[in-house]
GUKOLBA-217737 format. One record per residue: residue in three letters; z, x, y of N, C-alpha, C, O in turn; residue number from 1. Coordinates in Angstrom, 2 decimals. Layout:
residues N
(node ALA,(Z,X,Y),(Z,X,Y),(Z,X,Y),(Z,X,Y),NUM) ...
This chain:
residues 158
(node MET,(30.89,8.23,13.55),(31.24,6.89,13.16),(32.54,6.94,12.36),(32.59,7.62,11.33),1) (node ALA,(33.56,6.27,12.80),(34.85,6.26,12.11),(34.85,5.17,11.05),(34.36,4.06,11.27),2) (node TYR,(35.41,5.49,9.88),(35.47,4.54,8.79),(36.92,4.20,8.50),(37.80,5.06,8.55),3) (node LYS,(37.15,2.94,8.21),(38.48,2.48,7.83),(38.58,2.50,6.32),(37.55,2.52,5.63),4) (node SER,(39.78,2.48,5.78),(39.95,2.54,4.34),(39.49,1.26,3.65),(39.26,1.27,2.44),5) (node ASP,(39.36,0.16,4.39),(38.89,-1.07,3.77),(37.38,-1.25,3.92),(36.85,-2.34,3.76),6) (node GLU,(36.70,-0.14,4.24),(35.25,-0.15,4.37),(34.63,0.76,3.32),(35.22,1.75,2.89),7) (node ILE,(33.43,0.41,2.92),(32.65,1.23,2.01),(31.50,1.80,2.82),(30.87,1.08,3.60),8) (node ARG,(31.21,3.06,2.65),(30.07,3.67,3.34),(28.81,3.32,2.57),(28.73,3.52,1.35),9) (node GLY,(27.85,2.82,3.28),(26.59,2.43,2.65),(25.40,2.99,3.39),(25.52,3.56,4.47),10) (node VAL,(24.24,2.80,2.78),(22.98,3.25,3.36),(21.99,2.09,3.22),(21.80,1.55,2.13),11) (node MET,(21.37,1.73,4.34),(20.29,0.74,4.33),(18.98,1.49,4.31),(18.70,2.31,5.19),12) (node ILE,(18.17,1.22,3.30),(16.89,1.91,3.13),(15.77,0.89,3.26),(15.68,-0.03,2.45),13) (node PRO,(14.91,1.04,4.27),(13.78,0.12,4.41),(12.76,0.34,3.28),(12.31,1.46,3.05),14) (node VAL,(12.40,-0.75,2.59),(11.37,-0.71,1.55),(10.49,-1.94,1.72),(10.96,-3.07,1.59),15) (node GLY,(9.23,-1.72,2.01),(8.33,-2.85,2.24),(8.84,-3.69,3.38),(9.10,-3.18,4.48),16) (node THR,(8.98,-4.98,3.14),(9.45,-5.91,4.16),(10.94,-6.18,4.05),(11.47,-7.02,4.77),17) (node GLU,(11.63,-5.48,3.16),(13.06,-5.69,2.91),(13.83,-4.40,3.16),(13.27,-3.38,3.55),18) (node ARG,(15.15,-4.48,2.92),(16.02,-3.31,3.00),(16.93,-3.30,1.78),(17.45,-4.33,1.36),19) (node LEU,(17.11,-2.11,1.22),(18.04,-1.94,0.11),(19.36,-1.45,0.67),(19.40,-0.65,1.59),20) (node LEU,(20.45,-1.94,0.10),(21.78,-1.47,0.45),(22.33,-0.72,-0.76),(22.45,-1.28,-1.85),21) (node LEU,(22.67,0.55,-0.53),(23.20,1.40,-1.59),(24.49,2.05,-1.13),(24.67,2.28,0.06),22) (node PRO,(25.38,2.36,-2.07),(26.55,3.17,-1.69),(26.08,4.54,-1.24),(25.19,5.12,-1.86),23) (node ASN,(26.66,5.06,-0.19),(26.28,6.37,0.33),(26.42,7.45,-0.74),(25.67,8.43,-0.72),24) (node ALA,(27.36,7.30,-1.65),(27.61,8.31,-2.67),(26.44,8.48,-3.64),(26.36,9.50,-4.32),25) (node THR,(25.53,7.50,-3.72),(24.39,7.64,-4.63),(23.26,8.47,-4.03),(22.36,8.91,-4.75),26) (node VAL,(23.30,8.70,-2.72),(22.23,9.44,-2.05),(22.50,10.94,-2.11),(23.54,11.41,-1.66),27) (node ALA,(21.55,11.68,-2.70),(21.69,13.14,-2.78),(21.11,13.80,-1.53),(21.70,14.74,-1.00),28) (node GLU,(19.96,13.31,-1.07),(19.33,13.90,0.11),(18.22,12.99,0.61),(17.61,12.25,-0.16),29) (node VAL,(17.97,13.06,1.91),(16.83,12.36,2.53),(15.86,13.44,2.97),(16.22,14.36,3.70),30) (node LEU,(14.61,13.32,2.53),(13.58,14.31,2.85),(12.59,13.70,3.84),(12.08,12.60,3.62),31) (node ALA,(12.33,14.42,4.93),(11.47,13.90,5.99),(10.00,13.90,5.60),(9.27,12.97,5.95),32) (node ARG,(9.57,14.91,4.90),(8.16,14.98,4.47),(8.13,15.43,3.02),(8.81,16.38,2.63),33) (node VAL,(7.35,14.74,2.23),(7.25,15.12,0.83),(5.79,15.11,0.38),(4.97,14.32,0.86),34) (node GLU,(5.50,16.00,-0.53),(4.21,15.99,-1.20),(4.44,15.44,-2.59),(5.32,15.90,-3.32),35) (node VAL,(3.64,14.45,-2.94),(3.81,13.77,-4.21),(2.70,14.18,-5.15),(1.52,14.10,-4.81),36) (node GLU,(3.09,14.62,-6.35),(2.12,14.94,-7.39),(1.95,13.70,-8.25),(2.88,13.29,-8.93),37) (node PRO,(0.76,13.08,-8.22),(0.56,11.85,-9.00),(0.76,12.07,-10.49),(0.58,13.18,-10.99),38) (node VAL,(1.14,11.02,-11.19),(1.29,11.03,-12.64),(0.16,10.17,-13.20),(0.14,8.96,-13.01),39) (node ALA,(-0.77,10.81,-13.91),(-1.93,10.09,-14.46),(-1.47,8.99,-15.42),(-0.64,9.22,-16.30),40) (node GLY,(-2.03,7.81,-15.24),(-1.73,6.69,-16.13),(-0.44,5.96,-15.83),(-0.07,5.05,-16.56),41) (node ALA,(0.26,6.35,-14.77),(1.54,5.71,-14.43),(1.30,4.37,-13.75),(0.24,4.15,-13.16),42) (node PRO,(2.27,3.46,-13.82),(2.14,2.20,-13.10),(2.03,2.45,-11.59),(2.44,3.50,-11.10),43) (node GLU,(1.49,1.49,-10.89),(1.25,1.62,-9.45),(2.54,1.91,-8.67),(2.50,2.59,-7.65),44) (node TRP,(3.67,1.41,-9.15),(4.93,1.59,-8.43),(5.51,2.99,-8.61),(6.40,3.39,-7.85),45) (node LEU,(5.03,3.74,-9.59),(5.49,5.13,-9.80),(4.53,6.04,-9.05),(3.46,6.39,-9.57),46) (node ALA,(4.90,6.42,-7.83),(4.02,7.19,-6.95),(3.69,8.56,-7.51),(2.60,9.09,-7.26),47) (node GLY,(4.61,9.14,-8.27),(4.42,10.47,-8.84),(5.73,11.22,-8.88),(6.80,10.63,-8.98),48) (node ARG,(5.62,12.55,-8.79),(6.81,13.41,-8.81),(6.82,14.26,-7.55),(5.79,14.64,-7.01),49) (node ILE,(8.04,14.56,-7.11),(8.22,15.49,-6.00),(9.05,16.67,-6.48),(9.91,16.52,-7.36),50) (node ALA,(8.80,17.83,-5.91),(9.59,19.02,-6.23),(10.82,19.01,-5.34),(10.73,18.92,-4.12),51) (node TRP,(11.99,19.10,-5.98),(13.25,19.08,-5.23),(14.27,19.93,-5.96),(14.69,19.60,-7.07),52) (node HIS,(14.69,21.03,-5.35),(15.73,21.93,-5.88),(15.49,22.30,-7.34),(16.43,22.31,-8.14),53) (node GLY,(14.24,22.59,-7.68),(13.92,23.00,-9.04),(13.66,21.86,-10.01),(13.32,22.11,-11.17),54) (node TRP,(13.80,20.64,-9.58),(13.56,19.46,-10.41),(12.22,18.85,-10.05),(11.78,18.93,-8.90),55) (node GLN,(11.57,18.23,-11.02),(10.41,17.38,-10.78),(10.93,15.95,-10.81),(11.08,15.35,-11.87),56) (node VAL,(11.19,15.41,-9.62),(11.87,14.12,-9.48),(10.83,13.00,-9.36),(9.97,13.04,-8.49),57) (node PRO,(10.92,12.00,-10.25),(10.00,10.87,-10.12),(10.30,10.08,-8.84),(11.45,9.83,-8.51),58) (node MET,(9.23,9.69,-8.14),(9.40,8.90,-6.92),(8.72,7.55,-7.10),(7.57,7.46,-7.52),59) (node ILE,(9.47,6.51,-6.77),(8.94,5.16,-6.91),(8.74,4.52,-5.54),(9.36,4.90,-4.55),60) (node VAL,(7.86,3.55,-5.53),(7.66,2.71,-4.36),(8.32,1.38,-4.73),(7.71,0.53,-5.38),61) (node PHE,(9.57,1.20,-4.29),(10.36,0.05,-4.73),(9.70,-1.27,-4.35),(9.79,-2.24,-5.09),62) (node SER,(9.05,-1.31,-3.19),(8.41,-2.55,-2.78),(7.34,-2.99,-3.77),(7.17,-4.18,-4.00),63) (node ARG,(6.62,-2.05,-4.35),(5.61,-2.38,-5.38),(6.28,-2.81,-6.68),(5.86,-3.77,-7.31),64) (node LEU,(7.32,-2.09,-7.08),(8.04,-2.41,-8.31),(8.57,-3.84,-8.25),(8.48,-4.59,-9.23),65) (node ALA,(9.14,-4.21,-7.11),(9.78,-5.52,-6.97),(8.83,-6.60,-6.44),(9.21,-7.77,-6.40),66) (node GLY,(7.62,-6.22,-6.04),(6.68,-7.20,-5.49),(7.10,-7.73,-4.13),(7.01,-8.92,-3.86),67) (node LEU,(7.57,-6.82,-3.27),(8.11,-7.21,-1.96),(7.10,-7.10,-0.83),(7.45,-7.40,0.32),68) (node GLY,(5.90,-6.70,-1.09),(4.93,-6.52,-0.02),(4.94,-5.08,0.45),(5.95,-4.38,0.37),69) (node GLU,(3.81,-4.66,0.95),(3.65,-3.27,1.38),(4.25,-3.06,2.76),(4.22,-3.95,3.61),70) (node ASP,(4.79,-1.89,2.97),(5.27,-1.47,4.28),(4.05,-1.11,5.11),(3.22,-0.33,4.64),71) (node PRO,(3.91,-1.65,6.33),(2.74,-1.32,7.13),(2.60,0.17,7.42),(1.49,0.64,7.69),72) (node GLY,(3.69,0.92,7.39),(3.62,2.36,7.67),(3.58,3.21,6.42),(3.66,4.43,6.51),73) (node ALA,(3.47,2.59,5.25),(3.49,3.35,4.00),(2.36,4.37,3.97),(1.23,4.08,4.37),74) (node GLY,(2.68,5.55,3.50),(1.70,6.61,3.39),(1.54,7.42,4.66),(1.17,8.60,4.59),75) (node LEU,(1.80,6.84,5.82),(1.66,7.57,7.08),(2.85,8.48,7.32),(2.68,9.64,7.69),76) (node ARG,(4.04,7.96,7.11),(5.27,8.72,7.34),(6.07,8.73,6.04),(7.19,8.22,5.99),77) (node ARG,(5.52,9.30,5.02),(6.15,9.25,3.70),(7.41,10.11,3.68),(7.37,11.32,3.87),78) (node ARG,(8.53,9.44,3.44),(9.82,10.10,3.30),(10.35,9.76,1.91),(9.89,8.81,1.28),79) (node ALA,(11.30,10.53,1.46),(11.91,10.27,0.15),(13.42,10.27,0.29),(14.00,11.10,0.98),80) (node VAL,(14.03,9.32,-0.38),(15.48,9.29,-0.50),(15.77,9.62,-1.96),(15.51,8.82,-2.85),81) (node VAL,(16.33,10.82,-2.20),(16.64,11.26,-3.54),(17.99,10.66,-3.93),(18.99,10.84,-3.22),82) (node LEU,(18.00,9.96,-5.06),(19.22,9.29,-5.54),(19.73,9.95,-6.80),(18.95,10.45,-7.62),83) (node LYS,(21.04,9.96,-6.96),(21.67,10.43,-8.19),(21.51,9.31,-9.22),(21.89,8.17,-8.97),84) (node ALA,(20.96,9.66,-10.36),(20.79,8.68,-11.43),(22.14,8.36,-12.06),(22.99,9.24,-12.19),85) (node LEU,(22.33,7.12,-12.45),(23.60,6.68,-13.01),(23.59,6.58,-14.53),(24.65,6.44,-15.15),86) (node GLY,(22.40,6.64,-15.13),(22.27,6.38,-16.56),(22.71,7.49,-17.48),(22.87,7.24,-18.68),87) (node GLY,(22.93,8.69,-16.98),(23.40,9.78,-17.83),(22.30,10.48,-18.63),(22.61,11.27,-19.51),88) (node ASP,(21.03,10.20,-18.34),(19.93,10.85,-19.03),(19.77,12.26,-18.46),(19.45,12.40,-17.28),89) (node PRO,(19.98,13.31,-19.27),(19.87,14.67,-18.74),(18.44,15.01,-18.29),(18.25,15.94,-17.51),90) (node GLU,(17.44,14.29,-18.78),(16.05,14.52,-18.37),(15.72,13.80,-17.05),(14.70,14.08,-16.43),91) (node LEU,(16.59,12.88,-16.64),(16.34,12.10,-15.42),(17.63,12.01,-14.60),(18.19,10.92,-14.43),92) (node PRO,(18.11,13.17,-14.08),(19.36,13.13,-13.31),(19.18,12.60,-11.89),(20.15,12.22,-11.24),93) (node TYR,(17.93,12.56,-11.42),(17.63,12.08,-10.07),(16.32,11.30,-10.09),(15.47,11.51,-10.95),94) (node PHE,(16.18,10.40,-9.14),(14.89,9.80,-8.85),(14.85,9.53,-7.36),(15.89,9.54,-6.70),95) (node ALA,(13.68,9.28,-6.84),(13.52,9.13,-5.40),(12.85,7.80,-5.07),(12.05,7.28,-5.85),96) (node LEU,(13.21,7.28,-3.91),(12.59,6.08,-3.36),(11.74,6.49,-2.17),(12.18,7.28,-1.33),97) (node GLU,(10.53,5.96,-2.10),(9.70,6.20,-0.92),(10.13,5.24,0.17),(10.39,4.06,-0.09),98) (node THR,(10.19,5.74,1.39),(10.46,4.90,2.54),(9.68,5.45,3.72),(9.45,6.65,3.83),99) (node ALA,(9.26,4.55,4.62),(8.51,4.98,5.80),(9.43,5.23,6.98),(9.02,5.84,7.97),100) (node ALA,(10.67,4.78,6.90),(11.63,4.94,8.00),(12.89,5.62,7.48),(13.18,5.57,6.29),101) (node LEU,(13.61,6.23,8.38),(14.86,6.88,7.98),(15.91,5.85,7.59),(16.03,4.81,8.24),102) (node PRO,(16.68,6.13,6.55),(17.77,5.23,6.17),(18.83,5.18,7.26),(18.97,6.10,8.07),103) (node GLN,(19.57,4.10,7.28),(20.61,3.89,8.28),(21.97,3.85,7.60),(22.19,3.08,6.66),104) (node LEU,(22.89,4.69,8.08),(24.26,4.64,7.57),(24.94,3.38,8.11),(24.81,3.05,9.28),105) (node VAL,(25.68,2.69,7.24),(26.39,1.48,7.64),(27.80,1.52,7.07),(28.05,2.09,6.01),106) (node ALA,(28.71,0.89,7.78),(30.06,0.67,7.28),(30.10,-0.75,6.76),(29.78,-1.69,7.49),107) (node VAL,(30.49,-0.92,5.51),(30.50,-2.23,4.89),(31.96,-2.64,4.67),(32.60,-2.16,3.74),108) (node PRO,(32.48,-3.53,5.53),(33.84,-4.02,5.29),(33.89,-4.76,3.95),(33.01,-5.58,3.66),109) (node ARG,(34.88,-4.47,3.15),(34.97,-5.03,1.80),(34.93,-6.55,1.78),(34.44,-7.14,0.81),110) (node ASP,(35.42,-7.18,2.82),(35.48,-8.64,2.80),(34.33,-9.31,3.54),(34.32,-10.54,3.68),111) (node SER,(33.34,-8.54,4.00),(32.26,-9.17,4.76),(30.91,-9.15,4.04),(29.92,-9.61,4.60),112) (node LEU,(30.85,-8.63,2.84),(29.62,-8.61,2.07),(29.57,-9.88,1.24),(30.39,-10.07,0.34),113) (node LEU,(28.60,-10.74,1.53),(28.50,-12.02,0.86),(27.24,-12.10,0.02),(26.18,-11.64,0.44),114) (node ALA,(27.37,-12.70,-1.16),(26.19,-12.93,-2.00),(25.36,-14.02,-1.36),(25.89,-15.01,-0.87),115) (node ASP,(24.05,-13.84,-1.35),(23.11,-14.82,-0.82),(22.42,-15.47,-2.01),(21.56,-14.86,-2.64),116) (node ALA,(22.81,-16.69,-2.31),(22.27,-17.40,-3.47),(21.11,-18.31,-3.08),(20.91,-19.35,-3.70),117) (node SER,(20.35,-17.93,-2.06),(19.28,-18.79,-1.58),(18.05,-18.81,-2.48),(17.19,-19.67,-2.33),118) (node GLU,(17.97,-17.88,-3.42),(16.84,-17.90,-4.34),(17.35,-17.72,-5.77),(18.27,-16.94,-6.03),119) (node GLU,(16.73,-18.47,-6.67),(17.17,-18.42,-8.07),(16.62,-17.20,-8.79),(17.35,-16.53,-9.53),120) (node ASP,(15.35,-16.90,-8.58),(14.72,-15.77,-9.25),(14.66,-14.58,-8.31),(14.02,-14.63,-7.26),121) (node LEU,(15.33,-13.53,-8.69),(15.34,-12.31,-7.88),(14.16,-11.44,-8.25),(13.68,-11.50,-9.38),122) (node PRO,(13.68,-10.63,-7.32),(12.59,-9.70,-7.63),(13.00,-8.71,-8.72),(14.19,-8.44,-8.90),123) (node ARG,(12.01,-8.18,-9.43),(12.27,-7.19,-10.47),(12.97,-5.98,-9.84),(12.58,-5.53,-8.76),124) (node GLY,(13.99,-5.47,-10.52),(14.72,-4.31,-10.03),(15.82,-4.63,-9.04),(16.47,-3.73,-8.50),125) (node VAL,(16.04,-5.93,-8.78),(17.07,-6.34,-7.83),(18.21,-7.02,-8.57),(17.99,-7.92,-9.38),126) (node GLN,(19.42,-6.57,-8.28),(20.60,-7.14,-8.91),(21.12,-8.35,-8.14),(21.58,-9.33,-8.73),127) (node MET,(21.05,-8.26,-6.80),(21.60,-9.33,-5.98),(21.07,-9.23,-4.56),(20.81,-8.14,-4.06),128) (node ARG,(20.91,-10.38,-3.93),(20.60,-10.44,-2.50),(21.93,-10.68,-1.79),(22.71,-11.53,-2.22),129) (node VAL,(22.19,-9.94,-0.71),(23.47,-10.05,-0.01),(23.24,-10.23,1.48),(22.16,-9.97,2.01),130) (node LEU,(24.29,-10.67,2.13),(24.33,-10.76,3.58),(25.44,-9.85,4.07),(26.57,-9.91,3.59),131) (node LEU,(25.11,-9.01,5.00),(26.08,-8.12,5.64),(26.07,-8.53,7.10),(25.21,-8.11,7.88),132) (node GLY,(27.04,-9.36,7.47),(26.99,-9.99,8.78),(25.82,-10.95,8.79),(25.75,-11.85,7.95),133) (node GLU,(24.90,-10.76,9.71),(23.71,-11.61,9.75),(22.49,-10.92,9.16),(21.40,-11.49,9.14),134) (node GLN,(22.66,-9.70,8.66),(21.56,-8.95,8.08),(21.48,-9.18,6.58),(22.49,-9.11,5.88),135) (node GLY,(20.28,-9.44,6.10),(20.08,-9.57,4.67),(19.70,-8.24,4.07),(19.10,-7.40,4.73),136) (node ALA,(20.06,-8.05,2.81),(19.72,-6.81,2.10),(19.67,-7.10,0.61),(20.17,-8.12,0.14),137) (node LEU,(19.07,-6.18,-0.11),(18.99,-6.28,-1.56),(19.84,-5.18,-2.19),(19.81,-4.03,-1.75),138) (node LEU,(20.59,-5.56,-3.22),(21.31,-4.57,-4.02),(20.44,-4.27,-5.23),(20.26,-5.15,-6.07),139) (node PRO,(19.91,-3.07,-5.34),(19.04,-2.78,-6.47),(19.83,-2.60,-7.76),(20.99,-2.22,-7.75),140) (node ASP,(19.16,-2.89,-8.87),(19.71,-2.65,-10.20),(19.31,-1.21,-10.56),(18.29,-1.00,-11.22),141) (node LEU,(20.10,-0.24,-10.12),(19.72,1.16,-10.28),(19.56,1.57,-11.74),(18.64,2.32,-12.07),142) (node GLU,(20.44,1.11,-12.61),(20.32,1.48,-14.02),(19.06,0.87,-14.63),(18.39,1.52,-15.44),143) (node GLY,(18.74,-0.37,-14.26),(17.52,-1.00,-14.74),(16.28,-0.28,-14.24),(15.32,-0.12,-14.99),144) (node VAL,(16.30,0.15,-12.99),(15.18,0.89,-12.41),(15.02,2.23,-13.14),(13.90,2.65,-13.43),145) (node GLU,(16.13,2.90,-13.42),(16.08,4.16,-14.16),(15.42,3.96,-15.52),(14.61,4.78,-15.94),146) (node LYS,(15.78,2.87,-16.20),(15.18,2.59,-17.52),(13.68,2.37,-17.38),(12.90,2.85,-18.21),147) (node MET,(13.26,1.64,-16.33),(11.83,1.41,-16.11),(11.10,2.72,-15.86),(9.99,2.93,-16.37),148) (node ILE,(11.71,3.62,-15.08),(11.10,4.92,-14.82),(10.98,5.71,-16.12),(9.93,6.28,-16.41),149) (node GLY,(12.06,5.74,-16.90),(12.04,6.46,-18.18),(10.98,5.92,-19.12),(10.27,6.70,-19.77),150) (node GLN,(10.85,4.60,-19.20),(9.84,3.99,-20.06),(8.42,4.31,-19.58),(7.54,4.60,-20.38),151) (node ALA,(8.22,4.26,-18.26),(6.90,4.55,-17.71),(6.51,6.01,-17.97),(5.37,6.29,-18.34),152) (node LEU,(7.46,6.93,-17.79),(7.17,8.34,-18.03),(6.93,8.62,-19.51),(6.06,9.42,-19.86),153) (node ALA,(7.69,7.95,-20.39),(7.48,8.11,-21.84),(6.11,7.58,-22.25),(5.45,8.17,-23.10),154) (node ALA,(5.69,6.47,-21.65),(4.40,5.87,-22.00),(3.23,6.78,-21.61),(2.25,6.89,-22.35),155) (node VAL,(3.33,7.42,-20.44),(2.22,8.28,-20.02),(2.23,9.63,-20.76),(1.20,10.29,-20.85),156) (node ALA,(3.39,10.02,-21.28),(3.49,11.28,-22.03),(2.99,11.12,-23.46),(2.64,12.10,-24.12),157) (node ALA,(2.97,9.87,-23.94),(2.57,9.62,-25.34),(1.08,9.73,-25.54),(0.59,9.54,-26.66),158) 
């Protein structure tokens, strides 16, 4: 896939009944099969931790966190998209999103991404709803999600 300089490389990640749009640079790796170690006392959206390159990476189910509805294939084809954390917390340099389908690479022309203001209240963990051509997507609030993960892990450790 050839990219032009006026395009941003992105990744569409299916979560529940929606899709997240992220910059490709935030994705560290996509894992086809993962084993998740549950975290006792964690919120339902915090699936647990996965072992990845020596790290115990927290994995979330974004559809549960945001209240987007369950993916019909959830749990059957559990994959993880490991993301680089943006918050600068040395204890949380990565976190993972559960997805039942493989993410899709997309080219996002800088002038074709439009904000979709069709709803006043956005789901928790969502910064903005956007339209990319005729496809809708959610831009997650990654720093806010990182804070929620950190708070949830601190609460269960206490």
